[in-house]
Structure formats: structure tokens, C-alpha cells
N, C-alpha and C positions, 0 to 999 in steps of 0.2 A: 166667488159663484160658480166657478168651475167644478171646484169639489163638492159643493154643494148639489149638483146635477147629479154627480156619480154617486154619491151618497143616498139620494133619491132613488136610484136605480136599485143600489143593495138593499134599500129597504123594502123594496119591493120583491125583490130575488136576492137573498142572503150569499146565495151559493155562486153568484155570478162573477167570475174570475174577472172579467174584462171591467167590471164596475171598480174593483180595487184597483187595477191599472191605471185606469182612468184618474183617480184619486191620486195616485203617485205622480202622474205627469202633472197633475194641478200643483203639486209640491216640489217641482223640479228647483226651485229656490229655497225650499228648507227641506234639505235632505233626509234629515233624520225622522222626519214626519215621512217623507216620500218613502222611506227605506222600509218603513212599517205597513205602509199599503201595500207594497210590491211583495211582501213576504205573505201578505194576507191574498194576494193574488196567484201565488205559487203554490199555496197550501190546495188552491181550487181549480189549478190549472188542466188538470185531466178531465174534468168536466167542460173544459171548453174546448172550442174547434182548434183544429192544426193551424190554422191561420192566426188565431187568436194566441194559441201558444206561443208560436213564434214572437210577437209583440211584446208579450209578458215576459219571457227569456232575454230577450234583448235588454231590457230595460232592468230587469231583476240584475244582470252583470254589471250594470252602468251604477246601480245605486249602492253595489255592494260595498262595505266600509274598506277604507284603506287599511292594510298593515303596515303600519308605521315603521316597525322593524327592516321588513323587505323592501316597502315604497318610500323611501325616507323623504325623496323629492315631490313634495305635492303637488309643484307646477308641472312635473313630467307627467306623474301619475295621472293629473286630471287630462292632459294631453292625450294619454295612450287610451284612456277609457272612453274618451270623447271620438277618437280615430276608432275604437273596436265597436262604438256602437253604429258609425256610419257603415262598417263593414257589416255588422248583423243585420241592417234594415237592405244593403244591397243583396245581402243572401236571401232574405225574406223576399225580395223582388224577384230574383230567380225562380224561385218556388211558386209565388203568386203574382205573377207580371202586372194584373189586372188590378191589384190593390191600390187604389187611389189615395186611400188615407195614409199607406205607407210611403207612397210619393211624396205626398204632403209633409209627412212628418220627416222624410229624410231631407227635404229642402229647408225644414225649419232646423233641423241638427246641423246641416251645413253651415247654416246663418249662425246659428248661436256658436257654433266650435269656432269661428273665426276669433271669438276673446279668449279662447283655450290655446291659443299659438296654432291651430290648425288654419292654415290661410284657403280663402275660397281662389282655388287655381284658375277658374273661369265662371265670371259671374252669366254669361250667355249659356253656359251648360246646365247650371241651376235654372235657370228661366227656362230653359226648355223643357225641363223636367217640370216645372210647375205648370207651363202653359199644356204638358201633355192631362194635368189636372183639370184645368180649365176647359180644356175642349170637351170633355165629358161633363163638367158640371160647371157652366159660366159663373156660377154665384158660391162655388166655394170660398170658404173663408180664410183660404191661403193667401186671400189678396194682400191681408194684413202682411204677411211678412215678404211678399214680394215688394211691396212698397219700403218695406226697411230695406230689402236688397238693394234697390235702385236709388235712395234717399239720397245718400252722398258720393254716387257713382255717377248714374245719368238720370236725373229725375224724369225727363221726358220719356223714358222707357217704361214707365209705371203710370202714364196717365189713363191708360184703360183699367187699370185697376182703381186707380183713385175715382174714376167713373162709379165703379160697381160695390166698391168694399162695402159701403153703410148698408146697402139693400142685401148684401149677402148674410150679415146677421143684424139685421134692425134694430134689435133690441137690446142690443150692446154698444154702449155711447162710444168706446173707445174704437169701433170699427167706423163710426161717422168721423172721429178725429184724425185717423191715420191720414186719411187724403190731404188733410190739412198741411201735411211735412211736403208734400210733392209742390201743393200750389203755392205755398210759401217760399219753398227753395227756388220755384220759377218766378218769383213776385208777382203771381197771382192772387192779391189779396183778397178781392171781391169773392174768388170760389173758394180761398182757404177760409174765410170768414163764414161763408155758407157752411163749411163742413163743422168748423169748431163750434157753430152755435147750434148746429144739429147735435152735436153731441152733449153740449151744455143741456140743451131741451130734453133729451132723453135720459140724462144723470138728473136732471132736478125731476122729472117724472116717477123715475125709478126711486129716488129717494123719498118723495111725497107719498108714493103708492105704498111702499115696503117699510116705511118708518127706518129709514138708515140717515144718518147724519152725515152731513157734508164732511169732507176729508176722510171718511170711512170708505170710500171708493177710489180704486185707482186710478190716476191721473187726472183727477176732477180738477183740483187746484191747477195744477199745468195746463190743461186745455183753457179753463177760464181766465187766465191770466194770459195766455197766448192770444186769443180770441181779442181780449183788450188791447194787447200791443197792436194787432193787424186793425182793429177798429181805429185807434189812433192814426195808422199809417194812411188809413182811408179819409181821416178828417171826419169820422163820425162820431164827435164828441157827445151826442146825446147818449147814445147806447155803451159808448166807451165808460162814461161818468156812471150808467144805470148799473153797469154791471159791476165796475170797481166798488161801488157804494154798496152793493148787494153781497159779493165776497167779503167786505168788512164789516157787514149787518150778520153774517153767518155766525152761528153758534162756535165757540171755541172750548177747546180741551185741554189740558195740561199735557197730556200725551201725545199729541199729533196736531193740535193746530194753535199756536200762540206766537206773538208777534216774533219769538225768535227761533220759529220752527219753519219750515219751507212748506207752511199749507195756506189755506185762505185768507188767514188773518195778515201774514207777512205779504202774500202777493196782493192782495186786495188793496192793503195801504199803499206798497210800492207803486201800482198802476194808478191810484188815486192821486198820488203825487205826481206821476208822469201827465195824466191826463188833465189835470189844472193846470200845470205848468207848459206844457207844448201848446194848450190853447188859451194861455193867458189869461184863466178865470180866477183871478186873484181875488176879488172879493168873495166870490163863491168859495175861496179858500178859507178865507177868515170866518164866514158863516159855517161852514161845515165844522171847523175847530172848536166853536162855542156849542154846536149841536154835541159833542162829543167824540167825533169822528179826529184823526189824527191828534188822537190823545198822547200825552206824555208817558214814555215806558221805561221798564227797568232796564231794558237792554240798552247798552252804551250806544252802539252803532245806529240803533233804529232813534234813539233820543238826539244824536246828532242831525241825523236826517230832516228830524221834525222841526228842531231849531233853526235850521237851515232853510228851509223849505217857507216856514212862516215869516222868517225876516227877510227873505226875497220878496215874498206877497207884500210885504209891508213897505218896503223900500218901493216898490212897484205903485203902490198906491199913495205915495207921498207922507206916510207915516215912518218919517225919516228916525224921530226919536225912538220907536220902537224897534227899528232895524238895527239903530245904531247900538242899543241897549244890548240886543243880542250879540252883534259882533263884539262888544266889551267882554261880555261873560265869557264866549267862545275863545277870545284871545288870552283871557286869563288862564283858560284852564289849558290852552295850549303852552302858555309859557312855564305852568305849574307841571306839566309833564316833562317839558325839555327840563327844567330845573331837577327835577327827580333821575331823570336820564343821566345829566352830568354828574348828580351827587352820586348815584350807582358806580358810574364809571369810575370816579374819583376813589370810592370805597374799593372796588375791585383793583385797580391800580396799585393803591397803597397795601392790600393785601399780598397781593403778587409780587411786589417788591421787597416785602419782610419775608415772604417764603423764598428769596432767591431767586425767583423765576428769571430766565433770559428774556431779552428784549422782544423775540418773537410771541413767545408765550404770554407775557404781560399784556400786548396789544391785542392777542385772541381772546385772553378772558376778557379785558374790558369791552371788546366788541360785543362778545357774548351778551353781558350784563345789559348794553346799549341796547341791544335788538330788542330785548324785553319790552321796550317802550317804542318802538318804531311803529308799530301797527296804530297805537294809539295816535302817534304824531301824524302819520299817514291818513288818517280819519278825519283830524282836527284842521291841519293846514291848507289842504286845497279849499276848504269851507271859509277858513278865516281871509284867503287873498280874495276869494270871491265875492266876500261879504265887505271886504275893503274897495274891491271894485265900484260897488253900487252907491258906497258912501261917498267915494270921490265924485259919483254923477251927482250926487245929490248937492254937492259944491260947484257943479259945472266945471269939475276937474277934468276933462275927457282925456288929455293924453297920461294922466297919472293914473286914471282908471283903467285904460288900456293894459297899462303896465302891470297893474294888479291881476286883472282878468288873464292875462297872459301866464301866469306863475299857477293857473290851475289848469292842468293837463284834463280834467275831466270835463271842462267847460262846455257848455252846450254849443256847437258852432255859430248857431244862430245868434247867441248874446255875443259870442266874439266877434261875429262880423258887424252888428249893431256898435260895438265899443268901437271898432274900425273905422266906420261911417260918422261917428260922433268925434273920433279925433282927426279926421278930413283924409282918411287912408282909404277913398272910393275904391280904388283898383283892387286894394289887398281885400276889401270886405267882398267884392264881387266874387275873387278868387276863392275865398272862404266859402261862399255861397255854393259856386258852382261845384266846388270839389265836393260838398256835403251832398248834393243833388246826386252826382256820380257814386258816391257811397251808400246813396239810398235810393237806388233804381225802383221806380213805380210808387212811390211814397208822397203825398201831395202836401204835407207841409214843408219839408224843404223846397221844393217848387215854389208854395205860395210865398215863403221868405224871399226868395230869388225876385220872382215877378215883381213884387212890391218894392224892393231894393232899386231895381231896374228902374221902375215908375217914378221914384222919388228922385231917382240920379237925373232925370230927365232923358231917359233912353225910351221913349215909347215903343218903338217898332221892337225892342228887342224884350221888352216888359210883355208885348200881347204874345212874342213867341212862347215865351216862359208860362204865360196865363194859358195857351192853347193845351198845353199839356197838363196844366192843372184841370182844365174844361174836360179833357179825354177822361180823367179820373175821377171826376167830380160826383159821382152818380149818390154818395152816401155822405157827403160833408154836410155839416152844421152849418149854415150860412150866417147865425146870427153870431158866432163867437168873432171876436175882435181879428184873430188872424186872417177869416175869410171876409168879414164884414167890410175891411179896407180894402178888399180887391174889387171893388163895387166901381170905382170909377174906371176901371180897366175894362172892366165886362161892358159899361155902358158906352165906352169908346169904339167897343168891336158891335154895338148895337144888339146885344144879348139881352133877354129880359131881366127883370128884376131878379126873380129866380131863375140864374143861369146855369142850375145843373144839368147834367145830361144823362137821360136814362141810361142805366146798365143794359148791355147787350152781352149775353153769356155766349161764351164760345161753343161750338157744336160738338166738342169733345168731351164738355160738361155733362152731357146726357140727362136724362129725363130724372127727376125728383120729386119726391113727397112733398106737398105744403109743409113750411117748418111749423107752423101753428099746431099740425096735426102730431107732432115727435114730442111736444111737452112744452111747460111753460118758458119764456126766457130767464125768468128768475126764480130762485127756490123761495117758497114760504113755509112756514110750519103746518103742520098736518093737525087735524082735530083730534082731540085726546079722546078714546072710548070713554063712554058714560059707564058708571058703576055705581052700586049702591051695596053697601057693605055693613055690618054690625060688630060692635065693639066688644069688650069683654063682659060689659054690665048689660047687653041687650039692646043697647040705642044703636040706631041706624045712621050712618053717616053717608052722604054722595058727593061725586062730583059737582052735581049741581047746585049744592050748598053755596060753592066757592064761585059761582057766576060774577063774573066782574072783579074779583081779585086774584090775583097770583097765586099759585100754591105749589110746593116741592111735594112730590109723591115718592116716598121710598118704597122699592118692594125688597122685603127681606125674607130670609128663609125657617123663620120660626125660632121659637126660644132656645132650641139645640144648637144652633149654629153660633159659634163663637165668634166669626167674623161679623156676623149681623148684630150680635150684641153690641161689638166694637163700634160698628157703624152709627148704632141707635145713640150709643154713649157720645160718641164724636157730635152728633148733630144735636142732641137734645140739650146742652147748655149754650147753643147757638139760637135757640128759638126766638128769645127776646129780640135779638139783633136782625132776624130776618122779618119780625113781626114789625120791628120799627121803620122796615121797608116796605110795611103793607103786605109781605107775604106769609101765607101761613104754611104749614107741614101736616103731614099725616102719613102714615105708615101702613102697607098692605102686607099682610103675613100668610104663609101657606099653613099657619096654625089653626087648630080648631078653637071656636070659641072659648072652650075650656083651658085650652093650652094658651091662650092670650093672656091669662092671668098670671101665669108663670114668668112672661116677659114684665108684666107690671110688677109682680115682687121682687125681679131681679134689679129693679130700678132702685129700691129701697122703700122707705116709709111714704114720699112724698109720691103725690099723682103724676104720672109721665107727662111731660110738658104738652105733647100733642097726641092726637088720636092713633090707636092702633087697632086696625080693625081686619077681619078674618075673611080670607080666600081660599078655603081649603079644598076646593072644587078646582081650582086653579085657572078659571075660565078668564077672570080678569088678566093674570100673569101671561096667559096665553095671546089675549087682546092686545096686549103690550111689549108682545114679543120677548118677555122676560121667559122663554122656556126653549129649550133645544128639543126639537123633535126628533132629532136622530140619536141621541143619548137619552131620550125620555127624562131630563133634569131641569129642575128652574133654575132660573138665573137670577141673580142680584141685579136690581134697576133703581136708578134715581132720574125722575123726570121733573122739570120746570113747566109747569102749564100757565101760559099766561092769562090775560084778563080775557081774551077772547075764546078761553078754552083751547087753546092749542099748544101742542108740545113744541116749544121753542130751544129746549135744550136736553139732551138725555146721554146716560151712560148706562149700556147694558154690557154686563159681564160675569163672568165665574166667580169674579171677586167684588166685595162691596166697594162703591167710591166713598173715600175718607177723607175729601178734603172740602168740608163744609164751607170754608172761608172763599175757597173758589166759586163754588155755586152761588155764594151768597153776592159776589163782586161780579160774576156772570150774569147773575139775574138783575143787578142794577143797572149793568149795561144794556143789555138786549131790552128791559122794559122801558128803559129810557128813549131807546132807538122808537120803539114800538109807538109812544106818546110823542115824539118828533120826526113824523114820517118826511123823508126829503126827495122820495122819488115820484115822478109821474108814471102812469102805466106803459109797459115798454111796447115798444110796437116792431112788427116783423121786420119793415123797412122803412128807410127815410124818404126815399123817391119810389114810385111804382116803377 
């Protein structure tokens, strides 16, 4: 988006040198591209002001390609060019001392150079320079990197920037996200949630307005998963689940969003597991599995997580046979891996001894071979121990269960404490729970577990003392979930109302904020597909309206002369019947004239092409679907899935065609199934006024 802004300036004034400088800075992480832009800026620098020339020259030196013969040590070269950039900006400020942008950029350079072996010698000195900028312009977006500056040092020092960061660039979701770093670091989770929700809403509005797919936006998945984490910390089960389900609902893409990549699919599923488990919503978990959520995965690690989670849900619900079936399956997997490990070790030992290796070398080779299986064993072993614990519980073998649970170092502390209580180790259980509270400051779930355990242990005064801490943080909790519903007797003993949640009072330093609803929706939903009526090669008209109530895949291709387009059509054509069996139609929109469309038909052979090819020679519909680069004046390839409501629920727009029809078909089945089986109520801004 930063580059696009400067490209727009260059489109209006192609000789504007500073526009190309801006494009270069937008690509600091993509140096070859940045270098090309700064070279264009240098060509035009004589038309720029002296001040602009200094900015351009500083970055021209920075982007200069390394001479690998003279500068063999890349790390040292990188350090020196960052030091030179700092010096260049100090020199610029000697000449132009009132240049606020130079001061802001110098601070950014100082911060970013920290990771290039140029340490920050004084955080307060950098902060003073940033405050020079903010004294003149209190809403300068340098609040962003001022937050980064103090995040791991003294987060309290950035509270004033946390209050103003979003307002300094309100259309940029990341600027609302950044204060969440400070508030989370300070365990102010209600305030962190406000910021992260604001970021999510701005991103959702942007994506729905500008027809950008989720996960094509920087930081989107990370912000939303962190928001869910913090909602869980606050006990807000309703909205944590809503957002986790929405992340799981989002369209997936093989390049940037699958269960094996760190995008919405991965994080949505991860936080969905967490929310369901933390709030003990076991029946809901099995319902969601039936609805297509928590589906099996080709990724081995994800599959173990899924099996483990569903087994725990079954054990918790008394479905012991189902839980034990999974335990037996995973135990067999573990034993098979261990057997392979031993066999590989023996084979390595035999080979090494045949080669007359010494004892140390033999051991090294055997260990190296065995390590190849270590990750898989580490993945399976703790899960098997945990499920053995649940299996023992089902037989009322509480001491055996505790021993099994103790072998799982990743086990939830609340489950460990539960096992200790059942085994008669009350003081050990309370010790476990108290340490968990200390380790998770200002989180309501550990406090709720401790309060309930004390109440069950007939320690009412201690239970009430811990419940008071829950009450102080209770504004957002979902009272109906088992974790909080069982605290009702404690609340009643303290003469609190049935809805005992305490309304939130924001600290004064939080500042003035807009209404969250003004920033955008809490959840992403697909955007309406632009209507079209276009003509095929025999003069027959086709329109999007014809497909009303039926899903359709719309392919935008660049005409009969485009070899890659022909390959895409040839890839999708044989799958036409597979799509139609799922009730999905296909249509392709071409840049060709109606006459040239006939050539596409002829290339397919004697048979009629299996789905309509229509003409959009004017490119009007290409532009409406964003399959057009305004800066390069070039058409782009596009593949769109339009659902039964006429909304674009999946898309790929690129300089190259999407060549995976099987992925589109499988993703269409998943997305269309989710539409038919809605799982979520409308989101609200707050649980409690």
C-alpha cells in the first residue's frame, strides 16, 4: 500500500523524483526492487529541491549493490551501510534542522539498525528526538516505531503513544494494532483487546471495500490470533469463538494460507482448539467437528493436534470408548516410529562397524540417524501420556492418572491440578494453581480455577479472596460457560447479583477513542460480485444473474494469444464435470473480441468448449473485478468463486493464471458447506456495557 501511494504520485507527475524515493523506501525489505526505484529517483534528482536531493542521495548510497570481491563479509558490509545511513541523516539535519521527516526517519533507522549490529546506545536519546517530532505534530505516525522502541525496554514510556497511534493514521489497521503490544506487555488486556479489535475491524473494512482477500494484508492473521488470545485471557468465550470460527471460515490459498502455513487457517484452528478447551466447551467441539471445522489434515503435526483434542473432548463427555480408540491409534503410531528409530540405529551401527569406525564415530552416526525420528516422537509421546491419564480417570485410577499426566510437560496446569486433587494431593494442587496465577498475571481463567478449587476444598474465605480478583476483571467474561457458571455459589455467598460481572472502567491514560463500530465489522464477510452481461463467440449473451442461487467459478484470461491462459483453460476444462457434480458452474471472461473468441474455441479442438467463453474487450469488467493494473496499464489473470448469494468468497488475482483446479474445487466445497451450515450469531461490540 505504501508503494501504491507513491506510484499514484508518479502517475500524476512522472518526473517527481521523491515519488520514486518513496517507492524505494517502501521496498526496504525487497532490495533489488528498492534499488530499481532509487535509481529512477537519482535520474530525476536535479528536478528536486536540495532537501529532497539529500534524502535521495542518502538512500541511493544505502541501496548500492555490494561488491562481493571488495566487501566479502556481508554482515560487516550491512553494518557499515547502516552506520553510513545514520551519518547521512545527521548531516542532512545539520543542513535542514527543521526537517521533521528527517528526524522521524533517523529514529526509524536507528531502531532498525539495532538488528544489523548497530546497537542503540541510548533509548532516551532516540526518544527525545522522536518527541521533537511529536511536539510539532502530536499525530505524527512515528508513534508506531516509538512503541517498538520501548516495547521490550520500558513499555510504560510508550503509553502516550499507545493512546494516539491509531488516530495518527486511522485508515491503517496496523496503527491500531501497535498499542496492543504495550497494553499486552503491561497485562492491560481489556485495553489491548480494544486496540486489536480496532485493527481487525479496519482490516475487515479494507478487505471488503477494496476486494482484498484475507491473508494478503500484512499482520492480519497475527493481529486476529493475538486478539483471540487476549479475549481468552479476559474470559470472553463468545467473541473468542466468533473470531476463531471466522478465521477458520476465511478463504484459503495454497501460497499463503493453509493449515501448514502461519496464516488465518493455522491460527484460526489453533485458537479454536484453545478457546474450546479453556472454556470446557466439549459438546460444542464435537458439533463443530461434524460441521466441517477441525477437519483432518495432511500435515502430520496438525493431525496429531486434532486427534488429541477430539479424544480429550470424548473422554470429558464420557465417550470413553471413542477416547480410548484414539489412544490406541496414537500409541500404535508412537511404537511404530520408535521401532523405525531402533531399526535405523541398528542399521547405522552395523554399517559404521563394517567400515571400521571407532566407538565415538559409531555412536555419533547412530545418534544422528535416531535424531531423524526425534521430532515425531516428541510430537506423539506427550499426547499418549495425556490420553493415558484420561483413560485412567475413566477407571477411577486417580493415582495412576496423575503419574501419566506428570509425564506430559506441556499439560495444562489446570488439568494437572485437577489430577492432583483427585489423587488426594490438595496442597500440591493449590500450589500448582497459585503458581499458574502468578505466571499469568491479570488473566481470569487461572484465577477462576483457583477460586473454585478453594471453594471445593472448603476454604470459603480464601475462595472469596480469589473470586474478588476475578470480579475485578470480569466485565467481558461469558457467564454461561462451565468455567464461570460454577463460580455462581461463591458470588451468591458474597451477595452479588446473578449477573455478577463488573462494568469496565477505562484508565484515564487510554484517551479518547472512536466507537469501534465506526471502524468496520468485527468479522470478515464476502463482498458482492459486480454484475456483468457479456457475449460469447456465437453472439449469445451470458450474465452473472443467470447463476443466481448457484455457485460459479469465473476465470478472467488474457485472450487466445496468451499461452499461459490457454494452459489454464486446458487445466480447468477437464474438471468441468467434477465442478458440476458439486453444483458449481464455470465461465471464462476474455480480453478477446467476439471474433477472436472463436480462436479460443478452435484451439480446444472439434468438441465444444465445456463452459462459456465471453468477451470483455472493453476491459470494463476486468477493472470492476480488480484484474487490471492501473499503473502498468496491464490486464491481470483472475479466478473467482462466487457463492449462491452472489458474493466473491474466494479469488486469485495475479500476473500469472491460477493453475490448481483441484484446489479451487476442494476450497469451494469447504466454503459452500460453511455457508450452508452457519455456526455463529451476530457479533457484538461489547459483552457488558
